[in-house]
C-alpha positions as CSV (number, residue, x, y, z in Angstrom):
1,M,89.0,113.0,132.2
2,S,87.4,109.5,133.7
3,R,84.2,109.1,134.8
4,H,85.2,107.7,138.2
5,A,88.2,111.0,138.4
6,L,84.6,113.3,137.7
7,L,82.6,111.5,140.3
8,F,85.7,111.9,143.1
9,L,86.3,115.7,141.8
10,F,82.3,116.3,142.5
11,A,82.1,114.5,145.4
12,L,85.0,116.7,147.1
13,C,83.9,120.0,145.4
14,P,80.4,119.7,144.4
15,S,80.1,123.6,144.5
16,L,81.7,123.7,141.2
17,F,78.9,121.9,139.7
18,A,76.0,123.6,141.8
19,A,75.0,126.0,139.1
20,D,73.5,122.8,137.0
21,K,71.4,121.4,140.5
22,P,69.6,118.5,140.0
23,N,65.9,117.6,141.4
24,I,65.9,115.4,144.5
25,L,63.3,113.1,145.2
26,L,63.1,112.1,148.6
27,I,60.9,109.4,149.4
28,L,60.2,108.6,153.4
29,A,58.0,105.4,154.0
30,D,56.6,105.0,157.2
31,D,57.7,101.9,159.7
32,L,59.2,100.3,156.7
33,G,61.5,97.4,158.1
34,Y,65.1,96.7,156.9
35,G,63.3,92.9,156.0
36,D,60.4,94.4,154.1
37,V,61.3,94.6,150.5
38,G,62.9,92.2,148.3
39,C,66.5,93.6,147.7
40,Y,66.5,93.6,151.6
41,G,65.7,89.9,151.4
42,A,61.8,90.1,151.5
43,T,60.1,86.8,149.7
44,K,56.4,87.3,150.8
45,V,56.0,90.4,149.6
46,K,56.8,91.7,146.2
47,T,58.6,95.1,145.6
48,P,59.9,95.4,142.2
49,N,59.7,99.5,141.4
50,I,62.0,99.2,144.7
51,D,64.0,96.6,143.6
52,R,64.4,98.3,140.5
53,L,65.5,101.0,141.8
54,A,68.6,99.2,143.6
55,S,69.9,97.4,140.7
56,E,69.4,101.1,139.2
57,G,71.4,102.7,141.9
58,R,73.1,102.0,145.6
59,R,71.4,100.3,148.3
60,F,73.3,100.9,152.0
61,T,73.2,98.3,154.3
62,D,74.0,100.0,156.9
63,A,71.9,103.4,157.3
64,H,70.0,104.6,159.9
65,S,67.2,106.5,161.1
66,A,68.5,108.9,164.0
67,S,65.7,107.8,166.1
68,S,63.2,104.7,165.8
69,V,60.4,106.6,166.5
70,C,58.4,108.5,164.0
71,T,58.5,112.1,165.0
72,P,62.2,112.4,166.6
73,S,63.4,110.8,163.3
74,R,62.0,113.3,160.8
75,Y,62.8,116.2,163.2
76,A,66.7,114.3,162.7
77,L,65.9,114.1,159.0
78,L,65.0,117.9,158.7
79,T,66.8,119.8,160.9
80,G,70.3,117.6,160.9
81,E,70.0,118.0,165.0
82,Y,70.1,114.7,167.4
83,P,66.3,114.3,168.9
84,F,67.8,113.8,172.1
85,R,69.4,117.5,171.9
86,K,65.8,118.4,172.1
87,N,64.3,116.0,174.3
88,L,62.1,114.7,171.7
89,W,61.8,111.0,172.2
90,G,58.1,109.4,171.4
91,P,55.6,110.8,169.1
92,V,54.2,113.8,169.0
93,M,50.5,113.4,168.6
94,N,47.3,116.3,168.8
95,P,47.4,118.4,170.2
96,S,51.1,119.8,170.4
97,P,52.1,122.7,168.7
98,L,55.0,122.7,165.9
99,V,58.6,121.1,167.3
100,V,61.2,122.7,164.8
101,D,62.6,125.5,166.1
102,L,62.5,128.3,163.3
103,S,65.3,130.1,164.5
104,K,67.6,127.4,163.2
105,P,68.1,125.9,159.5
106,T,66.2,123.4,158.0
107,L,66.5,121.0,155.1
108,P,63.7,122.5,152.7
109,G,64.8,125.8,153.9
110,M,68.7,125.6,152.6
111,L,67.1,124.1,149.8
112,K,64.4,126.7,149.1
113,R,67.5,129.6,149.8
114,Q,69.5,127.6,147.3
115,G,66.8,128.2,144.5
116,Y,64.5,124.9,144.6
117,A,61.0,124.5,144.6
118,T,59.9,122.5,147.5
119,A,56.8,120.3,148.6
120,C,55.9,117.9,151.1
121,F,53.4,115.1,150.6
122,G,51.9,112.7,153.1
123,K,52.5,112.3,156.8
124,W,53.9,115.4,158.5
125,H,54.0,114.5,162.7
126,L,55.9,117.7,164.0
127,G,53.0,119.6,164.9
128,F,51.5,122.7,164.4
129,G,50.9,126.3,165.8
130,D,53.0,127.8,168.8
131,K,50.3,127.2,170.7
132,P,49.9,124.1,173.2
133,K,46.7,123.2,171.4
134,P,46.5,123.6,167.3
135,D,43.0,125.6,166.4
136,W,42.2,123.2,163.7
137,N,39.7,125.9,162.5
138,A,42.0,128.4,161.7
139,E,45.6,128.8,160.4
140,L,47.7,125.8,161.2
141,K,51.0,128.0,161.1
142,P,53.6,128.0,161.8
143,G,53.9,124.1,160.1
144,P,55.4,122.6,157.0
145,L,55.6,126.2,154.7
146,E,57.5,127.9,157.7
147,C,59.7,125.1,157.9
148,G,61.0,125.4,154.2
149,F,57.7,124.3,152.1
150,D,56.2,126.1,149.0
151,H,53.5,123.7,149.4
152,Y,52.4,121.1,151.8
153,F,49.3,118.3,151.5
154,G,48.8,115.5,153.5
155,I,48.2,114.0,156.9
156,P,48.9,116.4,159.6
157,V,49.4,113.6,162.6
158,V,49.3,110.2,161.8
159,S,47.1,107.8,160.0
160,S,46.1,106.0,163.4
161,H,45.0,109.3,165.3
162,P,42.6,112.3,165.2
163,P,41.7,114.6,163.8
164,F,41.5,112.4,160.7
165,V,42.0,115.4,157.9
166,W,43.9,116.3,155.2
167,V,45.3,119.8,155.2
168,E,46.6,121.5,152.7
169,D,49.3,124.4,153.4
170,H,48.2,126.3,156.5
171,R,44.4,125.1,156.6
172,V,42.3,121.3,156.9
173,V,40.7,120.8,153.7
174,G,37.2,121.0,153.4
175,L,35.6,122.5,156.6
176,D,32.6,123.9,157.2
177,P,32.8,126.9,159.2
178,D,29.4,125.8,160.5
179,D,30.7,122.5,161.7
180,P,34.0,122.8,163.1
181,L,36.3,120.8,164.1
182,K,35.9,120.1,168.2
183,Y,38.3,118.9,171.0
184,G,36.2,116.0,173.2
185,G,32.9,114.3,172.0
186,K,32.4,111.0,169.7
187,E,34.7,110.6,167.1
188,E,32.9,108.6,164.3
189,T,35.2,108.8,161.8
190,L,36.9,105.6,160.0
191,S,36.9,101.9,161.5
192,F,39.7,99.7,161.8
193,P,41.2,97.6,165.1
194,E,44.2,99.9,166.4
195,K,42.5,103.2,166.2
196,M,43.3,105.3,168.9
197,L,41.4,108.4,170.3
198,T,43.6,110.4,172.7
199,P,41.9,113.1,172.3
200,A,38.8,112.4,171.0
201,M,37.7,114.8,168.7
202,S,34.4,115.6,166.6
203,G,32.7,117.8,164.4
204,A,33.9,118.4,160.9
205,K,31.8,115.9,158.6
206,A,32.7,117.3,155.8
207,A,36.3,117.5,156.0
208,H,35.9,113.9,157.2
209,A,34.1,112.8,154.2
210,L,37.1,113.7,151.8
211,Y,39.4,111.7,154.2
212,N,39.3,107.8,152.9
213,E,42.1,105.8,154.5
214,E,41.8,103.3,151.2
215,E,42.7,106.5,149.1
216,H,45.7,107.7,150.9
217,G,47.9,106.2,148.3
218,T,46.3,107.1,145.5
219,T,45.3,110.6,146.5
220,L,48.7,111.2,147.8
221,T,50.4,110.0,144.6
222,E,48.2,112.0,142.5
223,K,48.9,115.0,144.6
224,A,52.8,114.3,143.8
225,T,52.9,113.6,140.3
226,T,50.7,116.5,139.6
227,W,53.2,118.8,141.6
228,M,56.4,117.8,139.5
229,R,54.5,118.1,136.3
230,G,54.5,121.5,137.2
231,H,57.7,122.3,138.2
232,A,59.6,119.8,135.6
233,G,61.7,123.1,134.8
234,G,63.5,122.3,138.1
235,P,65.1,122.5,140.3
236,F,62.8,120.6,142.7
237,F,63.1,118.9,145.9
238,L,59.7,116.6,146.9
239,Y,59.6,115.2,150.3
240,F,57.1,112.1,149.4
241,A,56.5,111.2,153.1
242,T,53.8,108.5,152.2
243,P,51.8,107.0,155.4
244,H,52.4,103.8,153.9
245,I,53.0,101.3,156.1
246,H,52.0,102.6,159.6
247,H,49.0,100.8,160.7
248,P,46.2,100.6,160.5
249,F,46.6,99.2,157.5
250,T,44.3,99.7,154.8
251,P,45.7,99.4,151.1
252,G,43.4,100.1,148.5
253,A,41.0,97.7,146.7
254,K,43.2,96.4,144.0
255,F,46.2,95.5,146.4
256,K,43.8,93.6,149.4
257,G,45.1,90.1,149.4
258,S,48.0,90.9,147.1
259,S,50.8,89.6,149.3
260,E,51.4,86.6,151.4
261,G,51.8,89.0,154.2
262,G,48.1,89.2,155.3
263,A,47.4,93.5,155.0
264,Y,50.8,94.3,156.0
265,G,52.2,92.6,153.1
266,D,49.4,94.6,151.1
267,F,50.5,97.8,152.4
268,I,54.1,96.9,151.5
269,Q,53.0,96.5,147.8
270,E,50.5,99.4,147.3
271,F,53.7,101.0,148.9
272,D,56.1,99.8,146.3
273,W,53.1,101.0,143.8
274,M,53.4,104.5,144.6
275,V,57.5,104.1,144.1
276,G,56.4,103.1,140.8
277,E,54.2,105.9,140.1
278,V,56.5,108.7,140.6
279,M,59.5,107.1,139.1
280,R,57.3,106.9,136.0
281,T,56.5,110.4,136.0
282,L,60.5,111.1,136.6
283,D,60.5,109.4,133.0
284,E,58.0,110.8,131.2
285,L,59.2,114.7,132.1
286,K,62.5,113.2,131.1
287,L,64.0,114.1,134.2
288,R,65.4,110.5,135.1
289,E,69.2,111.8,134.6
290,N,69.1,115.4,136.6
291,T,67.2,113.5,139.5
292,L,68.5,112.2,142.7
293,V,66.5,109.9,144.3
294,I,66.5,108.5,147.6
295,L,63.9,106.1,149.5
296,T,64.3,105.4,153.2
297,S,61.8,104.9,156.0
298,D,61.7,106.8,159.3
299,N,62.4,103.9,161.6
300,G,62.2,99.9,161.4
301,G,58.8,98.2,161.4
302,M,56.9,97.4,164.2
303,L,55.3,94.2,165.6
304,N,51.8,95.4,166.3
305,Q,49.0,93.4,165.0
306,G,49.3,93.4,161.6
307,G,53.1,92.7,162.2
308,Q,52.5,89.3,163.8
309,Q,50.0,87.9,161.3
310,A,52.9,89.0,158.6
311,W,55.3,87.5,161.0
312,K,52.9,84.4,160.9
313,A,53.1,83.9,157.4
314,G,56.7,84.0,157.2
315,H,57.4,87.9,157.2
316,R,60.7,89.2,158.8
317,L,59.9,92.7,159.5
318,N,63.7,93.8,159.8
319,G,65.3,90.9,158.1
320,E,67.9,89.4,160.8
321,L,68.2,92.4,163.0
322,L,67.0,92.2,166.7
323,G,64.0,94.0,167.9
324,F,61.3,96.2,165.9
325,K,60.3,100.1,165.7
326,F,60.8,101.8,169.2
327,D,63.6,100.4,170.2
328,A,67.5,100.6,170.3
329,W,68.5,97.2,169.2
330,E,68.9,97.0,165.3
331,G,65.6,96.3,164.2
332,G,64.4,99.8,165.7
333,H,66.6,102.3,163.5
334,R,68.4,99.9,160.6
335,V,66.3,101.1,157.7
336,P,66.5,100.5,154.0
337,F,68.3,103.5,152.1
338,I,68.5,103.4,148.6
339,V,69.5,106.2,146.3
340,R,69.8,106.5,142.4
341,W,71.3,108.9,140.2
342,P,72.2,107.5,136.6
343,G,75.5,108.5,135.4
344,K,76.7,109.6,139.2
345,I,75.9,106.6,140.6
346,E,76.8,103.1,140.2
347,A,74.4,101.0,139.0
348,G,73.6,98.0,141.2
349,S,76.3,98.8,143.5
350,T,75.9,98.5,147.6
351,S,77.9,99.9,150.3
352,D,78.6,99.3,153.9
353,Q,79.1,102.9,154.6
354,L,77.7,103.9,158.3
355,I,75.2,106.4,157.4
356,C,72.3,108.5,158.9
357,Q,69.0,110.1,157.5
358,I,70.2,113.2,160.1
359,D,73.0,113.5,157.4
360,L,70.9,114.1,154.7
361,L,70.9,118.4,155.5
362,G,75.1,118.4,155.3
363,T,75.1,116.0,151.8
364,F,72.1,118.1,150.1
365,A,74.3,121.2,151.3
366,A,77.4,120.0,150.4
367,L,75.3,118.7,146.9
368,T,74.0,122.1,146.1
369,G,77.5,124.6,147.0
370,S,75.6,125.4,150.4
371,D,77.2,126.4,153.8
372,T,74.3,125.8,155.5
373,R,75.2,123.0,158.1
374,G,73.0,120.8,161.0
375,P,74.9,120.4,164.3
376,D,74.8,116.6,163.6
377,S,74.7,116.4,160.1
378,I,77.9,115.2,158.4
379,N,78.5,115.2,154.0
380,V,77.9,111.6,152.9
381,L,77.7,112.6,149.7
382,P,81.1,110.6,148.6
383,A,79.4,107.5,149.9
384,L,76.3,108.3,147.8
385,L,78.3,108.5,144.8
386,G,81.3,106.3,145.1
387,Q,83.0,104.2,147.4
388,P,85.1,106.0,150.2
389,D,88.0,103.8,151.2
390,K,87.6,104.9,155.0
391,P,84.2,105.4,157.1
392,L,82.5,108.9,156.7
393,R,81.2,108.9,160.1
394,T,82.6,106.4,162.5
395,E,80.2,107.8,165.3
396,L,76.4,108.0,165.6
397,V,74.0,108.8,168.1
398,L,70.8,106.2,168.5
399,A,67.6,107.3,170.3
400,P,64.4,104.9,171.2
401,N,61.2,105.8,173.0
402,R,62.9,105.5,176.2
403,K,65.9,108.0,176.6
404,A,67.8,105.7,179.2
405,N,68.2,103.4,176.5
406,L,70.1,106.1,174.5
407,A,72.9,104.5,172.2
408,L,76.4,104.7,170.7
409,R,77.3,103.6,167.7
410,D,81.5,103.5,167.6
411,G,82.8,101.7,164.7
412,P,81.8,97.9,164.9
413,W,80.2,98.5,168.4
414,L,77.0,99.6,169.5
415,Y,76.4,100.4,173.4
416,I,73.2,100.6,175.0
417,G,72.6,102.4,178.3
418,A,70.2,100.2,180.1
419,R,68.7,96.8,179.8
420,G,66.5,95.5,177.1
421,G,65.5,97.5,173.7
422,G,64.2,100.9,175.2
423,G,60.8,99.7,173.3
424,F,57.5,98.8,174.0
425,N,57.1,96.2,176.4
426,G,53.9,94.3,175.8
427,S,54.0,90.7,177.1
428,K,51.1,89.2,175.5
429,P,50.8,87.9,171.7
430,G,47.8,90.2,169.7
431,E,49.1,93.3,172.3
432,H,49.3,96.2,169.9
433,G,52.2,97.0,172.2
434,L,54.3,93.9,172.2
435,G,57.9,94.3,172.4
436,G,61.3,93.7,174.6
437,G,61.0,90.0,175.8
438,G,57.9,89.2,175.1
439,A,58.5,90.2,171.4
440,L,61.7,87.9,171.4
441,K,59.7,85.0,172.8
442,F,56.6,85.5,170.1
443,T,59.2,85.7,167.4
444,G,61.7,83.2,168.7
445,E,64.8,85.5,168.4
446,T,67.9,85.2,171.0
447,N,69.6,87.6,173.0
448,S,71.9,86.4,175.8
449,D,70.1,88.7,178.4
450,F,66.7,86.7,178.1
451,T,65.4,83.7,178.5
452,N,61.6,82.3,177.9
453,G,61.2,86.0,177.0
454,K,61.9,87.5,180.4
455,P,65.3,89.2,181.7
456,K,67.6,87.3,183.7
457,P,68.6,87.6,187.0
458,D,72.3,88.3,186.6
459,T,71.3,90.4,183.2
460,P,74.1,93.6,182.6
461,A,73.0,97.2,183.7
462,Q,73.7,97.9,180.1
463,Q,74.5,96.5,176.9
464,L,77.3,96.2,174.4
465,Y,77.6,94.4,171.2
466,H,80.0,93.9,168.1
467,L,77.7,94.4,165.0
468,M,80.4,92.9,162.7
469,N,80.9,89.6,164.4
470,D,77.2,89.4,166.2
471,P,74.9,91.4,163.5
472,R,71.8,89.9,165.2
473,Q,73.1,91.2,168.7
474,T,72.7,87.6,170.4
475,K,75.3,88.4,172.5
476,N,76.0,90.7,175.1
477,V,79.7,91.2,175.3
478,I,79.7,93.7,177.8
479,R,81.7,91.8,180.6
480,E,84.1,90.5,178.2
481,H,84.6,94.2,177.0
482,P,84.6,96.7,179.9
483,E,86.9,99.2,178.4
484,V,84.9,99.3,175.4
485,A,81.6,99.9,177.3
486,A,83.3,102.3,180.0
487,R,84.9,104.6,177.2
488,M,81.7,104.6,175.4
489,K,79.3,105.0,178.2
490,S,81.9,108.5,179.1
491,R,81.5,109.3,175.5
492,L,77.3,109.4,175.1
493,E,77.5,111.2,178.9
494,A,79.7,114.1,177.4
495,L,77.3,114.4,174.4
496,R,74.4,114.3,176.6
497,A,75.6,117.1,178.9
498,E,76.7,119.1,176.2
499,A,73.1,119.6,175.0
500,T,71.2,122.7,176.0
501,A,67.6,120.3,177.2
502,T,64.2,122.0,176.4
503,P,61.0,121.0,177.7
504,A,59.6,118.2,176.2
505,A,57.3,118.5,173.5
506,S,57.2,114.6,173.1
507,K,54.5,112.1,174.9
508,P,56.0,111.0,178.2
509,E,58.3,108.0,178.1
510,G,56.9,104.3,179.3
511,K,53.4,105.2,178.5
512,R,51.9,103.9,175.4
513,S,51.3,106.0,172.1
514,A,49.2,106.1,169.1
515,D,52.3,105.1,167.2
């Protein structure tokens, strides 16, 4: 039987092969935009390890996060459920309970039941505990372990937000009972311009002393590779959720000034080094052939202060796409997506299949012979392993920061339920929340609904784009195709109506978050 015939059979009936389960390494970058790496067009930053991964595997050009915001995006990835069904729109901060419903399947939980050792290293950002305020001085449960991970080590919230400590499994690392973490008081840890203190936290000096932001890359990489060596017998699932390249941009000393994109670019290059280290560890352990590697990002690049500096240096965070993190526009959620599995995935190949990170649960279930399914997750394994002659996914709901701008993809069409991007709306360069029309004015990008950075007086109430004809979303064609817009609006309303809304766990829409 030919190699192509075997791959086709594997894609259709993966359970036949499930006895020899591959290791799975999922690298999820934070705020890495579509144009932030070399194989997607970047020239001001160098990403040789990521580019090599693409040359040895498959690069997707129409892959998306389910949300353009970090927490709901990660929720969708781990649960296979659209975050709008959870009424989850913005990032959860401290304090917040765990937003994952433990009565439902999760990706790591499914793989654990299939015999995988499971670990998460890096950013969690999905809350802890079952009370409104986590007690950082006690056991932080439920959390990653209750979601299906055997081991967790990382940043509990986001690198720009307190409590600025490491958490391992259920505990803050290095916490002195005589100097507990407290809500309120004067926060004196870290110093960088984009740190957000809402609420401030104080105490825990010993725990804070272990948390050096410029060592995050090396610390997490060492932890991840050490764990890999301890589980080389496999199968294992490693979720490497790096804090790179989220602000504040604090690369290690050897990466400072290494790029042409300022601190933003330097942080990308440190992330690329981290990717290289875990790839080298696979080679060292002779696991290269039996490991499926996926590299992607939780959402698009963000036009914060570092992003603006990189843009001025000639670096286009999201390539030619319109918009940035938090937006329903393509730059908010179309992300890099690279897969490698030597001998199973064609080296140097590309795919224009529409896929989403929400599909990873269904895909990994099919790969390992599990019958677990997420409510909105489909099996896209045929797109990873081959080149299907028809779309596997024709419809996709995409969530920005503001629920009014919830968007629907239908083949080449993208419908957005309100004006603008649905993300930040800062108008002045230098603002952390620069977005919307202000971002268009700053970048010089064109959209038919705006002029000089402001909406035109006759701007339509909704938006419709044909992405095959207009990938840069320069023209809202809703007036030319009212029947398409009406059909997609009706479908989106039906999807929202069937969802059982729960009290929002995230920051209220419209307020500027620390993210």
